[in-house]
C-alpha positions as CSV (number, residue, x, y, z in Angstrom):
1,M,19.3,19.5,67.5
2,S,20.8,18.1,64.4
3,R,19.1,18.4,61.0
4,K,18.3,15.0,59.5
5,I,18.5,14.3,55.8
6,M,18.3,11.2,53.6
7,C,22.0,11.0,52.5
8,C,22.6,10.2,48.9
9,I,25.9,8.4,49.8
10,L,25.0,6.5,52.9
11,K,21.5,5.7,51.6
12,E,20.0,6.3,55.1
13,E,18.9,9.1,57.3
14,A,21.8,10.9,58.9
15,D,22.9,14.2,60.3
16,G,22.8,17.0,57.7
17,L,25.4,19.7,57.3
18,D,25.1,22.9,59.3
19,Y,25.5,25.1,56.2
20,A,26.0,24.8,52.5
21,P,29.8,23.9,52.1
22,Y,30.1,25.1,48.6
23,P,28.6,28.1,46.7
24,G,25.8,28.0,44.2
25,E,23.3,25.3,43.2
26,L,25.8,22.5,43.8
27,G,26.4,23.7,47.4
28,Q,22.7,23.8,48.0
29,R,22.2,20.3,46.6
30,I,25.0,19.1,48.9
31,Y,23.4,20.8,51.9
32,N,20.1,19.1,51.1
33,E,21.3,15.6,50.2
34,V,24.7,15.0,51.8
35,S,25.4,14.0,55.4
36,K,28.2,15.2,57.6
37,E,29.8,11.8,57.4
38,A,29.6,11.7,53.6
39,W,31.0,15.2,53.4
40,S,33.9,14.1,55.7
41,R,34.6,11.2,53.4
42,W,34.7,13.6,50.4
43,L,37.2,15.9,52.2
44,G,39.5,12.9,52.5
45,H,39.0,12.0,48.8
46,Q,39.6,15.6,47.8
47,T,42.8,15.7,49.8
48,M,44.0,12.6,48.0
49,L,43.2,14.1,44.6
50,I,45.0,17.4,45.5
51,N,48.1,15.4,46.6
52,E,48.2,12.8,43.9
53,Y,47.6,15.3,41.1
54,R,49.7,18.0,42.8
55,L,46.8,20.5,42.4
56,T,46.9,24.1,43.6
57,P,43.3,24.8,44.7
58,I,43.7,28.5,44.0
59,E,44.1,27.9,40.3
60,P,40.8,28.0,38.4
61,E,41.6,24.8,36.5
62,A,42.2,22.9,39.7
63,R,39.0,24.3,41.3
64,K,37.0,23.3,38.2
65,F,38.5,19.8,38.3
66,L,37.7,19.4,42.0
67,E,34.1,20.7,41.5
68,T,33.6,18.2,38.7
69,E,34.9,15.4,40.8
70,M,32.8,16.5,43.8
71,E,29.6,16.4,41.6
72,K,30.6,12.9,40.3
73,Y,31.4,11.7,43.9
74,F,28.0,12.7,45.3
75,F,25.6,12.6,42.3
76,G,27.3,10.7,39.5
77,E,29.2,7.6,38.8
78,G,31.7,8.3,41.6
79,A,34.9,10.3,41.6
80,S,38.0,9.0,40.0
81,V,41.1,7.7,41.6
82,P,44.5,8.2,39.9
83,K,45.7,4.9,38.3
84,E,49.0,5.2,40.2
85,Y,47.3,5.7,43.6
86,V,48.1,3.1,46.2
87,P,46.2,3.5,49.5
88,E,48.3,4.0,52.6
89,G,49.4,0.7,54.1
90,Q,49.1,-1.2,50.8
91,E,52.5,-0.1,49.4
92,E,54.7,-2.9,48.1
């Protein structure tokens, strides 16, 4: 049976994550307030950030940047998108 939570992104009750996807207080907050669907959306956004900014997630600076963006995505004003980013299918 799925665990139901009130998702802070979808603004409705949805299936919760099976475990905290990130360590520490932020991970626990995500576990409590972010649905599986919203987490999946974040993973897509995170992949775009890694590719567009050419990040190496093993580097501490890149991890800190991604953590900050994750917090903004879920609990702040929303994560940023690079100015040069053009969504797939919308290229000129």
